[in-house]
C-alpha positions as CSV (number, residue, x, y, z in Angstrom):
1,X,-16.3,-14.9,3.9
2,X,-15.6,-14.6,0.2
3,X,-17.0,-11.1,0.1
4,X,-14.9,-10.0,3.0
5,X,-11.8,-11.4,1.3
6,X,-12.7,-9.7,-2.0
7,X,-13.3,-6.3,-0.2
8,X,-10.0,-6.6,1.6
9,X,-8.2,-7.3,-1.7
10,X,-9.8,-4.2,-3.3
11,X,-8.7,-2.0,-0.4
12,X,-5.2,-3.4,-0.6
13,X,-5.1,-2.7,-4.4
14,X,-6.4,0.8,-3.8
15,X,-3.7,1.4,-1.2
16,X,-1.0,0.1,-3.5
17,X,-2.2,2.4,-6.4
18,X,-2.4,5.4,-4.1
19,X,1.0,4.9,-2.7
20,X,2.4,4.6,-6.2
21,X,0.6,7.7,-7.4
22,X,1.4,9.8,-4.4
23,X,5.0,8.5,-4.0
24,X,4.6,8.6,-0.3
25,X,3.0,6.4,2.3
26,X,2.1,9.4,4.4
27,X,0.5,11.3,1.5
28,X,-1.4,8.1,0.6
29,X,-2.7,7.9,4.1
30,X,-3.9,11.5,4.0
31,X,-5.6,10.9,0.6
32,X,-7.3,7.7,1.8
33,X,-8.1,9.2,5.2
34,X,-6.3,6.3,7.0
35,X,-3.4,6.3,9.4
36,X,0.2,5.9,8.1
37,X,0.7,2.7,10.1
38,X,-2.5,1.2,8.6
39,X,-1.2,1.9,5.1
40,X,2.2,0.5,5.9
41,X,0.7,-2.7,7.4
42,X,-1.5,-3.4,4.4
43,X,1.4,-2.6,2.0
44,X,3.8,-4.9,3.9
45,X,1.1,-7.6,3.9
46,X,0.7,-7.3,0.1
47,X,4.4,-7.5,-0.5
48,X,4.8,-10.6,1.8
49,X,1.7,-12.3,0.3
50,X,3.0,-11.9,-3.3
51,X,6.7,-12.5,-2.3
52,X,7.8,-9.3,-4.1
53,X,9.5,-6.0,-3.4
54,X,6.9,-3.6,-4.6
55,X,8.8,-0.4,-4.1
56,X,12.2,0.7,-3.0
57,X,11.8,3.0,0.1
58,X,14.0,5.8,1.2
59,X,13.3,8.4,4.0
60,X,11.2,10.6,1.8
61,X,9.6,8.7,-1.1
62,X,8.9,5.3,-2.5
63,X,10.2,4.5,-6.0
64,X,9.0,1.7,-8.3
65,X,11.1,-1.4,-8.2
66,X,12.2,-1.8,-11.8
């Protein structure tokens, strides 16, 4: 089970970095060849797990939460 948890964490980190780099959940989904809902679900899970607002979202882009 440890390996599955670690793999899942790596995927979540990859999703986070890709959303940050692309500035868009939809574009990150295209880059990672995943669906937009799958990206959003993982992203939401990460934010809830860490208890943080990772990005401010608007209708077109995500922006860092600084």
